[in-house]
SEROPA-716470 format. One record per atom (N, C-alpha, C, O): residue number from 1; atom name; z, y, x. Coordinates in Angstrom, 3 decimals, m for minus. Example, Ala and Ser with C-alpha at 12.3 -4.5 7.8 and 13.67 -1.06 7.14 Angstrom:
! SEROPA-716470
SITE   n atom       zz       yy       xx
SITE   1    N    7.800   m5.690   13.190
SITE   1   CA    7.800   m4.500   12.300
SITE   1    C    7.800   m3.300   13.200
SITE   1    O    8.465   m3.319   14.236
SITE   2    N    7.080   m2.250   12.850
SITE   2   CA    7.140   m1.060   13.670
SITE   2    C    7.870    0.030   12.900
SITE   2    O    8.039    1.138   13.409
END
This chain:
! SEROPA-716470
SITE   n atom       zz       yy       xx
SITE   1    N    0.000   m1.174    0.852
SITE   1   CA    0.000    0.000    0.000
SITE   1    C    0.000    1.239    0.899
SITE   1    O    0.805    1.340    1.825
SITE   2    N   m0.913    2.186    0.620
SITE   2   CA   m0.977    3.380    1.461
SITE   2    C    0.130    4.376    1.088
SITE   2    O    0.802    4.228    0.068
SITE   3    N    0.297    5.377    1.930
SITE   3   CA    1.389    6.345    1.770
SITE   3    C    1.304    7.088    0.431
SITE   3    O    2.318    7.266   m0.242
SITE   4    N    0.099    7.521    0.045
SITE   4   CA   m0.059    8.246   m1.220
SITE   4    C    0.338    7.390   m2.415
SITE   4    O    0.986    7.877   m3.343
SITE   5    N   m0.046    6.123   m2.397
SITE   5   CA    0.313    5.215   m3.493
SITE   5    C    1.817    4.995   m3.554
SITE   5    O    2.397    4.928   m4.638
SITE   6    N    2.443    4.885   m2.400
SITE   6   CA    3.884    4.699   m2.333
SITE   6    C    4.622    5.920   m2.868
SITE   6    O    5.593    5.789   m3.613
SITE   7    N    4.162    7.103   m2.486
SITE   7   CA    4.770    8.349   m2.971
SITE   7    C    4.633    8.439   m4.486
SITE   7    O    5.591    8.777   m5.182
SITE   8    N    3.440    8.136   m4.996
SITE   8   CA    3.234    8.207   m6.443
SITE   8    C    4.106    7.181   m7.165
SITE   8    O    4.657    7.475   m8.226
SITE   9    N    4.233    6.004   m6.609
SITE   9   CA    5.083    4.968   m7.209
SITE   9    C    6.536    5.436   m7.271
SITE   9    O    7.213    5.233   m8.279
SITE  10    N    7.013    6.059   m6.201
SITE  10   CA    8.383    6.583   m6.183
SITE  10    C    8.546    7.714   m7.190
SITE  10    O    9.579    7.808   m7.853
SITE  11    N    7.536    8.573   m7.311
SITE  11   CA    7.582    9.674   m8.281
SITE  11    C    7.614    9.129   m9.706
SITE  11    O    8.344    9.643  m10.553
SITE  12    N    6.829    8.095   m9.972
SITE  12   CA    6.817    7.495  m11.316
SITE  12    C    8.161    6.850  m11.650
SITE  12    O    8.565    6.831  m12.813
SITE  13    N    8.850    6.324  m10.649
SITE  13   CA   10.191    5.761  m10.861
SITE  13    C   11.160    6.871  m11.237
SITE  13    O   11.993    6.693  m12.125
SITE  14    N   11.059    8.008  m10.573
SITE  14   CA   11.897    9.162  m10.912
SITE  14    C   11.628    9.599  m12.345
SITE  14    O   12.560    9.867  m13.103
SITE  15    N   10.351    9.670  m12.716
SITE  15   CA    9.979   10.065  m14.082
SITE  15    C   10.578    9.095  m15.088
SITE  15    O   11.156    9.516  m16.090
SITE  16    N   10.443    7.803  m14.829
SITE  16   CA   10.980    6.782  m15.735
SITE  16    C   12.495    6.927  m15.896
SITE  16    O   13.013    6.870  m17.011
SITE  17    N   13.196    7.115  m14.785
SITE  17   CA   14.652    7.259  m14.844
SITE  17    C   15.068    8.497  m15.638
SITE  17    O   15.986    8.434  m16.455
SITE  18    N   14.391    9.619  m15.395
SITE  18   CA   14.735   10.856  m16.106
SITE  18    C   14.328   10.790  m17.574
SITE  18    O   15.040   11.306  m18.435
SITE  19    N   13.194   10.164  m17.868
SITE  19   CA   12.764   10.009  m19.262
SITE  19    C   13.758    9.142  m20.032
SITE  19    O   14.079    9.429  m21.185
SITE  20    N   14.239    8.089  m19.391
SITE  20   CA   15.225    7.209  m20.030
SITE  20    C   16.530    7.958  m20.278
SITE  20    O   17.128    7.829  m21.347
SITE  21    N   16.974    8.741  m19.298
SITE  21   CA   18.197    9.533  m19.469
SITE  21    C   18.023   10.573  m20.573
SITE  21    O   18.946   10.818  m21.349
SITE  22    N   16.842   11.182  m20.644
SITE  22   CA   16.603   12.186  m21.693
SITE  22    C   16.572   11.536  m23.071
SITE  22    O   17.014   12.135  m24.051
SITE  23    N   16.052   10.315  m23.148
SITE  23   CA   16.034    9.587  m24.421
SITE  23    C   17.459    9.278  m24.863
SITE  23    O   17.791    9.426  m26.039
SITE  24    N   18.296    8.853  m23.932
SITE  24   CA   19.697    8.578  m24.260
SITE  24    C   20.390    9.848  m24.746
SITE  24    O   21.172    9.818  m25.696
SITE  25    N   20.094   10.953  m24.087
SITE  25   CA   20.654   12.235  m24.502
SITE  25    C   20.177   12.607  m25.906
SITE  25    O   20.955   13.083  m26.732
SITE  26    N   18.887   12.382  m26.162
SITE  26   CA   18.333   12.687  m27.487
SITE  26    C   19.004   11.901  m28.584
SITE  26    O   19.292   12.439  m29.652
SITE  27    N   19.257   10.627  m28.331
SITE  27   CA   19.936    9.795  m29.319
SITE  27    C   21.370   10.224  m29.529
SITE  27    O   21.854   10.267  m30.660
SITE  28    N   22.047   10.543  m28.443
SITE  28   CA   23.459   10.921  m28.527
SITE  28    C   23.655   12.265  m29.219
SITE  28    O   24.614   12.451  m29.967
SITE  29    N   22.746   13.196  m28.967
SITE  29   CA   22.895   14.540  m29.518
SITE  29    C   22.128   14.748  m30.823
SITE  29    O   22.136   15.854  m31.364
SITE  30    N   21.477   13.729  m31.332
SITE  30   CA   20.597   13.903  m32.493
SITE  30    C   21.283   14.577  m33.668
SITE  30    O   20.715   15.482  m34.279
SITE  31    N   22.475   14.157  m33.985
SITE  31   CA   23.129   14.686  m35.177
SITE  31    C   23.621   16.116  m35.013
SITE  31    O   23.983   16.766  m35.994
SITE  32    N   23.637   16.605  m33.785
SITE  32   CA   24.048   17.994  m33.586
SITE  32    C   22.940   18.811  m32.936
SITE  32    O   23.185   19.923  m32.467
SITE  33    N   21.717   18.270  m32.902
SITE  33   CA   20.631   18.970  m32.215
SITE  33    C   20.145   20.205  m32.948
SITE  33    O   19.435   21.026  m32.367
SITE  34    N   20.514   20.354  m34.217
SITE  34   CA   20.146   21.569  m34.937
SITE  34    C   20.713   22.787  m34.197
SITE  34    O   20.167   23.888  m34.279
SITE  35    N   21.813   22.570  m33.479
SITE  35   CA   22.416   23.656  m32.721
SITE  35    C   21.930   23.663  m31.275
SITE  35    O   22.399   24.460  m30.463
SITE  36    N   20.993   22.777  m30.954
SITE  36   CA   20.391   22.684  m29.622
SITE  36    C   21.401   22.399  m28.521
SITE  36    O   21.278   22.912  m27.409
SITE  37    N   22.401   21.576  m28.833
SITE  37   CA   23.397   21.221  m27.832
SITE  37    C   22.800   20.422  m26.682
SITE  37    O   23.370   20.397  m25.591
SITE  38    N   21.678   19.778  m26.902
SITE  38   CA   21.108   18.970  m25.822
SITE  38    C   20.252   19.782  m24.849
SITE  38    O   19.846   19.250  m23.815
SITE  39    N   19.970   21.032  m25.140
SITE  39   CA   19.123   21.850  m24.271
SITE  39    C   19.705   21.979  m22.856
SITE  39    O   18.953   21.824  m21.894
SITE  40    N   21.012   22.257  m22.682
SITE  40   CA   21.532   22.320  m21.306
SITE  40    C   21.402   20.989  m20.564
SITE  40    O   21.084   20.972  m19.375
SITE  41    N   21.643   19.884  m21.252
SITE  41   CA   21.520   18.563  m20.624
SITE  41    C   20.061   18.316  m20.239
SITE  41    O   19.773   17.878  m19.125
SITE  42    N   19.140   18.600  m21.169
SITE  42   CA   17.721   18.382  m20.895
SITE  42    C   17.210   19.320  m19.796
SITE  42    O   16.387   18.918  m18.974
SITE  43    N   17.685   20.547  m19.778
SITE  43   CA   17.277   21.492  m18.723
SITE  43    C   17.736   20.996  m17.358
SITE  43    O   16.989   21.079  m16.383
SITE  44    N   18.953   20.486  m17.285
SITE  44   CA   19.457   19.953  m16.012
SITE  44    C   18.647   18.728  m15.588
SITE  44    O   18.286   18.594  m14.418
SITE  45    N   18.364   17.836  m16.535
SITE  45   CA   17.556   16.652  m16.227
SITE  45    C   16.144   17.036  m15.788
SITE  45    O   15.600   16.476  m14.835
SITE  46    N   15.571   17.988  m16.490
SITE  46   CA   14.212   18.426  m16.171
SITE  46    C   14.158   19.048  m14.777
SITE  46    O   13.255   18.748  m13.996
SITE  47    N   15.118   19.908  m14.468
SITE  47   CA   15.111   20.526  m13.139
SITE  47    C   15.338   19.479  m12.056
SITE  47    O   14.731   19.554  m10.988
SITE  48    N   16.208   18.503  m12.319
SITE  48   CA   16.435   17.415  m11.361
SITE  48    C   15.156   16.620  m11.133
SITE  48    O   14.809   16.298   m9.997
SITE  49    N   14.457   16.307  m12.224
SITE  49   CA   13.216   15.550  m12.107
SITE  49    C   12.182   16.316  m11.283
SITE  49    O   11.538   15.745  m10.403
SITE  50    N   12.026   17.597  m11.568
SITE  50   CA   11.041   18.407  m10.848
SITE  50    C   11.392   18.484   m9.361
SITE  50    O   10.513   18.351   m8.510
SITE  51    N   12.667   18.697   m9.048
SITE  51   CA   13.093   18.782   m7.644
SITE  51    C   12.823   17.466   m6.922
SITE  51    O   12.270   17.461   m5.822
SITE  52    N   13.214   16.347   m7.543
SITE  52   CA   13.052   15.046   m6.881
SITE  52    C   11.578   14.677   m6.692
SITE  52    O   11.199   14.155   m5.644
SITE  53    N   10.755   14.944   m7.697
SITE  53   CA    9.320   14.661   m7.561
SITE  53    C    8.717   15.551   m6.481
SITE  53    O    7.943   15.084   m5.645
SITE  54    N    9.069   16.819   m6.501
SITE  54   CA    8.544   17.772   m5.522
SITE  54    C    8.900   17.359   m4.101
SITE  54    O    8.079   17.481   m3.191
SITE  55    N   10.107   16.874   m3.910
SITE  55   CA   10.529   16.429   m2.582
SITE  55    C    9.661   15.273   m2.080
SITE  55    O    9.403   15.169   m0.881
SITE  56    N    9.217   14.419   m2.978
SITE  56   CA    8.347   13.305   m2.584
SITE  56    C    7.023   13.822   m2.022
SITE  56    O    6.402   13.178   m1.177
SITE  57    N    6.605   14.983   m2.499
SITE  57   CA    5.352   15.599   m2.040
SITE  57    C    5.613   16.710   m1.013
SITE  57    O    4.792   17.609   m0.831
SITE  58    N    6.758   16.629   m0.356
SITE  58   CA    7.150   17.571    0.702
SITE  58    C    7.174   19.018    0.237
SITE  58    O    6.832   19.931    0.988
SITE  59    N    7.575   19.211   m0.989
SITE  59   CA    7.772   20.565   m1.524
SITE  59    C    9.252   20.732   m1.828
SITE  59    O    9.899   19.816   m2.335
SITE  60    N    9.769   21.880   m1.523
SITE  60   CA   11.179   22.159   m1.787
SITE  60    C   11.260   23.513   m2.487
SITE  60    O   10.875   24.542   m1.932
SITE  61    N   11.763   23.487   m3.703
SITE  61   CA   11.878   24.720   m4.481
SITE  61    C   13.358   25.038   m4.704
SITE  61    O   14.141   24.141   m5.018
SITE  62    N   13.747   26.301   m4.547
SITE  62   CA   15.141   26.667   m4.858
SITE  62    C   15.400   26.512   m6.362
SITE  62    O   14.487   26.648   m7.176
SITE  63    N   16.647   26.228   m6.711
SITE  63   CA   16.996   26.003   m8.118
SITE  63    C   16.600   27.155   m9.029
SITE  63    O   16.162   26.931  m10.157
SITE  64    N   16.748   28.382   m8.549
SITE  64   CA   16.403   29.516   m9.418
SITE  64    C   14.909   29.540   m9.738
SITE  64    O   14.516   29.980  m10.819
SITE  65    N   14.073   29.072   m8.810
SITE  65   CA   12.630   28.999   m9.076
SITE  65    C   12.331   27.898  m10.091
SITE  65    O   11.472   28.066  m10.956
SITE  66    N   13.036   26.777   m9.987
SITE  66   CA   12.853   25.679  m10.945
SITE  66    C   13.255   26.149  m12.339
SITE  66    O   12.575   25.846  m13.320
SITE  67    N   14.354   26.884  m12.427
SITE  67   CA   14.815   27.358  m13.732
SITE  67    C   13.846   28.371  m14.348
SITE  67    O   13.863   28.572  m15.562
SITE  68    N   13.006   29.010  m13.534
SITE  68   CA   11.991   29.922  m14.063
SITE  68    C   10.827   29.155  m14.688
SITE  68    O   10.100   29.703  m15.517
SITE  69    N   10.646   27.905  m14.301
SITE  69   CA    9.556   27.084  m14.854
SITE  69    C    9.860   26.677  m16.293
SITE  69    O    8.953   26.616  m17.123
SITE  70    N   11.116   26.402  m16.592
SITE  70   CA   11.485   25.844  m17.894
SITE  70    C   11.059   26.739  m19.060
SITE  70    O   10.504   26.220  m20.028
SITE  71    N   11.290   28.063  m19.020
SITE  71   CA   10.819   28.889  m20.140
SITE  71    C    9.294   28.923  m20.296
SITE  71    O    8.788   29.263  m21.365
SITE  72    N    8.568   28.573  m19.239
SITE  72   CA    7.107   28.519  m19.317
SITE  72    C    6.678   27.203  m19.981
SITE  72    O    5.720   27.170  m20.753
SITE  73    N    7.403   26.121  m19.668
SITE  73   CA    7.044   24.796  m20.160
SITE  73    C    7.467   24.568  m21.609
SITE  73    O    6.689   24.037  m22.401
SITE  74    N    8.680   24.960  m21.962
SITE  74   CA    9.226   24.613  m23.281
SITE  74    C    8.379   25.086  m24.466
SITE  74    O    8.256   24.340  m25.437
SITE  75    N    7.785   26.296  m24.436
SITE  75   CA    6.965   26.698  m25.588
SITE  75    C    5.773   25.769  m25.853
SITE  75    O    5.282   25.701  m26.980
SITE  76    N    5.311   25.057  m24.826
SITE  76   CA    4.198   24.133  m25.005
SITE  76    C    4.602   23.015  m25.967
SITE  76    O    3.765   22.462  m26.680
SITE  77    N    5.883   22.698  m25.974
SITE  77   CA    6.398   21.626  m26.822
SITE  77    C    7.194   22.170  m28.004
SITE  77    O    8.021   21.453  m28.568
SITE  78    N    6.960   23.423  m28.389
SITE  78   CA    7.777   24.056  m29.431
SITE  78    C    7.755   23.298  m30.758
SITE  78    O    8.779   23.211  m31.435
SITE  79    N    6.611   22.755  m31.133
SITE  79   CA    6.536   21.983  m32.382
SITE  79    C    7.438   20.773  m32.343
SITE  79    O    8.122   20.470  m33.321
SITE  80    N    7.445   20.080  m31.221
SITE  80   CA    8.309   18.906  m31.075
SITE  80    C    9.779   19.303  m31.093
SITE  80    O   10.612   18.604  m31.670
SITE  81    N   10.091   20.423  m30.461
SITE  81   CA   11.484   20.868  m30.404
SITE  81    C   11.984   21.225  m31.794
SITE  81    O   13.116   20.898  m32.149
SITE  82    N   11.148   21.895  m32.586
SITE  82   CA   11.529   22.208  m33.965
SITE  82    C   11.681   20.908  m34.769
SITE  82    O   12.606   20.773  m35.571
SITE  83    N   10.774   19.963  m34.550
SITE  83   CA   10.879   18.662  m35.220
SITE  83    C   12.172   17.956  m34.874
SITE  83    O   12.799   17.345  m35.739
SITE  84    N   12.578   18.035  m33.611
SITE  84   CA   13.853   17.442  m33.181
SITE  84    C   15.009   18.058  m33.942
SITE  84    O   15.922   17.359  m34.381
SITE  85    N   14.965   19.374  m34.096
SITE  85   CA   16.060   20.072  m34.756
SITE  85    C   16.148   19.689  m36.234
SITE  85    O   17.242   19.514  m36.772
SITE  86    N   15.003   19.562  m36.879
SITE  86   CA   14.995   19.237  m38.306
SITE  86    C   15.396   17.786  m38.542
SITE  86    O   16.260   17.507  m39.373
SITE  87    N   14.780   16.871  m37.823
SITE  87   CA   15.100   15.456  m38.042
SITE  87    C   16.489   15.095  m37.545
SITE  87    O   17.047   14.071  m37.939
SITE  88    N   17.055   15.944  m36.670
SITE  88   CA   18.413   15.712  m36.197
SITE  88    C   19.439   15.712  m37.315
SITE  88    O   20.554   15.223  m37.136
SITE  89    N   19.076   16.252  m38.455
SITE  89   CA   19.987   16.295  m39.597
SITE  89    C   20.056   14.968  m40.352
SITE  89    O   20.966   14.758  m41.153
SITE  90    N   19.109   14.084  m40.101
SITE  90   CA   19.025   12.820  m40.839
SITE  90    C   19.549   11.690  m39.954
SITE  90    O   18.951   11.384  m38.922
SITE  91    N   20.655   11.070  m40.348
SITE  91   CA   21.182    9.978  m39.525
SITE  91    C   20.126    8.896  m39.277
SITE  91    O   19.292    8.626  m40.141
SITE  92    N   20.167    8.310  m38.147
SITE  92   CA   19.292    7.268  m37.638
SITE  92    C   17.856    7.757  m37.419
SITE  92    O   17.311    7.588  m36.328
SITE  93    N   17.241    8.357  m38.436
SITE  93   CA   15.888    8.903  m38.265
SITE  93    C   15.921    9.981  m37.189
SITE  93    O   15.040   10.038  m36.331
SITE  94    N   16.934   10.830  m37.237
SITE  94   CA   17.083   11.880  m36.241
SITE  94    C   17.281   11.311  m34.847
SITE  94    O   16.702   11.787  m33.871
SITE  95    N   18.115   10.278  m34.778
SITE  95   CA   18.346    9.644  m33.469
SITE  95    C   17.049    9.086  m32.904
SITE  95    O   16.706    9.346  m31.750
SITE  96    N   16.335    8.328  m33.706
SITE  96   CA   15.106    7.685  m33.239
SITE  96    C   14.031    8.723  m32.886
SITE  96    O   13.335    8.582  m31.880
SITE  97    N   13.902    9.741  m33.699
SITE  97   CA   12.917   10.789  m33.429
SITE  97    C   13.238   11.512  m32.129
SITE  97    O   12.355   11.742  m31.303
SITE  98    N   14.508   11.869  m31.952
SITE  98   CA   14.904   12.582  m30.737
SITE  98    C   14.726   11.721  m29.493
SITE  98    O   14.323   12.220  m28.442
SITE  99    N   15.023   10.447  m29.609
SITE  99   CA   14.815    9.537  m28.476
SITE  99    C   13.336    9.532  m28.085
SITE  99    O   12.992    9.669  m26.911
SITE 100    N   12.480    9.373  m29.074
SITE 100   CA   11.034    9.334  m28.812
SITE 100    C   10.483   10.627  m28.258
SITE 100    O    9.698   10.619  m27.309
SITE 101    N   10.888   11.734  m28.841
SITE 101   CA   10.393   13.040  m28.395
SITE 101    C   10.847   13.320  m26.966
SITE 101    O   10.044   13.726  m26.126
SITE 102    N   12.122   13.105  m26.691
SITE 102   CA   12.615   13.374  m25.335
SITE 102    C   11.913   12.501  m24.304
SITE 102    O   11.520   12.976  m23.239
SITE 103    N   11.761   11.229  m24.628
SITE 103   CA   11.114   10.298  m23.702
SITE 103    C    9.676   10.734  m23.431
SITE 103    O    9.254   10.815  m22.278
SITE 104    N    8.928   11.014  m24.497
SITE 104   CA    7.529   11.446  m24.382
SITE 104    C    7.424   12.739  m23.577
SITE 104    O    6.592   12.849  m22.677
SITE 105    N    8.265   13.710  m23.903
SITE 105   CA    8.234   15.009  m23.242
SITE 105    C    8.456   14.854  m21.736
SITE 105    O    7.733   15.451  m20.938
SITE 106    N    9.447   14.061  m21.348
SITE 106   CA    9.723   13.888  m19.929
SITE 106    C    8.618   13.116  m19.219
SITE 106    O    8.285   13.432  m18.077
SITE 107    N    8.055   12.128  m19.864
SITE 107   CA    6.956   11.382  m19.240
SITE 107    C    5.761   12.308  m19.002
SITE 107    O    5.182   12.311  m17.915
SITE 108    N    5.397   13.089  m20.013
SITE 108   CA    4.256   14.007  m19.879
SITE 108    C    4.521   15.065  m18.805
SITE 108    O    3.659   15.331  m17.968
SITE 109    N    5.704   15.662  m18.829
SITE 109   CA    6.015   16.702  m17.853
SITE 109    C    6.071   16.145  m16.433
SITE 109    O    5.569   16.770  m15.499
SITE 110    N    6.670   14.992  m16.271
SITE 110   CA    6.741   14.379  m14.948
SITE 110    C    5.371   14.065  m14.399
SITE 110    O    5.080   14.333  m13.233
SITE 111    N    4.529   13.494  m15.242
SITE 111   CA    3.178   13.151  m14.787
SITE 111    C    2.337   14.396  m14.537
SITE 111    O    1.467   14.392  m13.666
SITE 112    N    2.589   15.459  m15.294
SITE 112   CA    1.901   16.735  m15.041
SITE 112    C    2.325   17.295  m13.682
SITE 112    O    1.497   17.830  m12.944
SITE 113    N    3.604   17.173  m13.353
SITE 113   CA    4.089   17.619  m12.035
SITE 113    C    3.399   16.844  m10.919
SITE 113    O    2.948   17.432   m9.936
SITE 114    N    3.318   15.529  m11.072
SITE 114   CA    2.671   14.693  m10.057
SITE 114    C    1.213   15.119   m9.878
SITE 114    O    0.742   15.279   m8.752
SITE 115    N    0.507   15.300  m10.985
SITE 115   CA   m0.911   15.682  m10.904
SITE 115    C   m1.077   17.037  m10.213
SITE 115    O   m1.959   17.202   m9.370
SITE 116    N   m0.237   17.998  m10.565
SITE 116   CA   m0.336   19.322   m9.955
SITE 116    C   m0.018   19.257   m8.462
SITE 116    O   m0.706   19.878   m7.652
SITE 117    N    1.013   18.514   m8.101
SITE 117   CA    1.388   18.402   m6.694
SITE 117    C    0.318   17.669   m5.891
SITE 117    O    0.048   18.032   m4.746
SITE 118    N   m0.287   16.652   m6.475
SITE 118   CA   m1.370   15.936   m5.795
SITE 118    C   m2.562   16.852   m5.552
SITE 118    O   m3.315   16.664   m4.597
SITE 119    N   m2.731   17.850   m6.427
SITE 119   CA   m3.813   18.824   m6.264
SITE 119    C   m3.403   19.999   m5.377
SITE 119    O   m4.137   20.980   m5.258
SITE 120    N   m2.230   19.893   m4.758
SITE 120   CA   m1.778   20.937   m3.842
SITE 120    C   m1.238   22.188   m4.510
SITE 120    O   m1.110   23.224   m3.856
SITE 121    N   m0.921   22.119   m5.782
SITE 121   CA   m0.438   23.296   m6.508
SITE 121    C    1.048   23.537   m6.256
SITE 121    O    1.813   22.602   m6.014
SITE 122    N    1.437   24.796   m6.317
SITE 122   CA    2.839   25.201   m6.256
SITE 122    C    3.332   25.264   m7.707
SITE 122    O    2.872   26.099   m8.485
SITE 123    N    4.258   24.387   m8.061
SITE 123   CA    4.715   24.310   m9.456
SITE 123    C    5.318   25.621   m9.951
SITE 123    O    5.239   25.934  m11.139
SITE 124    N    5.917   26.382   m9.050
SITE 124   CA    6.571   27.625   m9.462
SITE 124    C    5.574   28.751   m9.734
SITE 124    O    5.949   29.810  m10.236
SITE 125    N    4.315   28.517   m9.403
SITE 125   CA    3.304   29.565   m9.591
SITE 125    C    2.280   29.217  m10.667
SITE 125    O    1.336   29.974  m10.893
SITE 126    N    2.462   28.071  m11.332
SITE 126   CA    1.530   27.692  m12.393
SITE 126    C    1.761   28.552  m13.629
SITE 126    O    2.900   28.832  m14.001
SITE 127    N    0.679   28.963  m14.252
SITE 127   CA    0.779   29.725  m15.499
SITE 127    C    0.998   28.768  m16.664
SITE 127    O    0.887   27.552  m16.507
SITE 128    N    1.305   29.318  m17.821
SITE 128   CA    1.462   28.494  m19.017
SITE 128    C    0.198   27.709  m19.324
SITE 128    O    0.267   26.542  m19.712
SITE 129    N   m0.959   28.343  m19.151
SITE 129   CA   m2.230   27.654  m19.414
SITE 129    C   m2.481   26.521  m18.425
SITE 129    O   m3.003   25.469  m18.794
SITE 130    N   m2.106   26.742  m17.166
SITE 130   CA   m2.266   25.667  m16.183
SITE 130    C   m1.354   24.491  m16.504
SITE 130    O   m1.761   23.334  m16.400
SITE 131    N   m0.105   24.797  m16.900
SITE 131   CA    0.807   23.723  m17.312
SITE 131    C    0.230   22.962  m18.499
SITE 131    O    0.243   21.731  m18.520
SITE 132    N   m0.279   23.699  m19.489
SITE 132   CA   m0.879   23.053  m20.671
SITE 132    C   m1.977   22.095  m20.261
SITE 132    O   m2.058   20.979  m20.776
SITE 133    N   m2.814   22.519  m19.343
SITE 133   CA   m3.910   21.696  m18.885
SITE 133    C   m3.411   20.428  m18.198
SITE 133    O   m3.902   19.334  m18.478
SITE 134    N   m2.436   20.571  m17.300
SITE 134   CA   m1.906   19.393  m16.611
SITE 134    C   m1.178   18.459  m17.585
SITE 134    O   m1.268   17.237  m17.464
SITE 135    N   m0.468   19.032  m18.537
SITE 135   CA    0.241   18.203  m19.516
SITE 135    C   m0.751   17.471  m20.415
SITE 135    O   m0.585   16.286  m20.704
SITE 136    N   m1.776   18.183  m20.849
SITE 136   CA   m2.788   17.560  m21.699
SITE 136    C   m3.473   16.383  m21.000
SITE 136    O   m3.747   15.357  m21.621
SITE 137    N   m3.744   16.541  m19.713
SITE 137   CA   m4.434   15.523  m18.943
SITE 137    C   m3.516   14.448  m18.366
SITE 137    O   m3.993   13.459  m17.809
SITE 138    N   m2.190   14.638  m18.497
SITE 138   CA   m1.234   13.683  m17.906
SITE 138    C   m1.381   12.320  m18.550
SITE 138    O   m1.468   12.191  m19.771
SITE 139    N   m1.408   11.289  m17.684
SITE 139   CA   m1.553    9.918  m18.168
SITE 139    C   m0.299    9.137  m17.935
SITE 139    O   m0.234    7.957  m18.280
END
């Protein structure tokens, strides 16, 4: 296995771990997500995922720069976030919906980070439209 494949494999493991943690958070916070209590947990997980993936590609971003990315990324998923808040009011349905949304969101964002980094992009300098493009194309 070549170095690039190994790096990507390690990055995908990070994405899987963070997506799983975000899904657990979504299930746990589902009944109170109308108040967005899971946003701090998800923001911390998201910043951790971005930092760890970036390190695999020899990029190091200060935490304050990572935190500037989140307000650019979250509006792309605004429909899902509103859906999480509404379905969070319904026992079990809310849990399952939040688990799915969080898992999907983290998988897409993680894979978008990998694609951008593989293309030599600086994640802290991507515009909202560039993020949308990478997220849309993320596999």
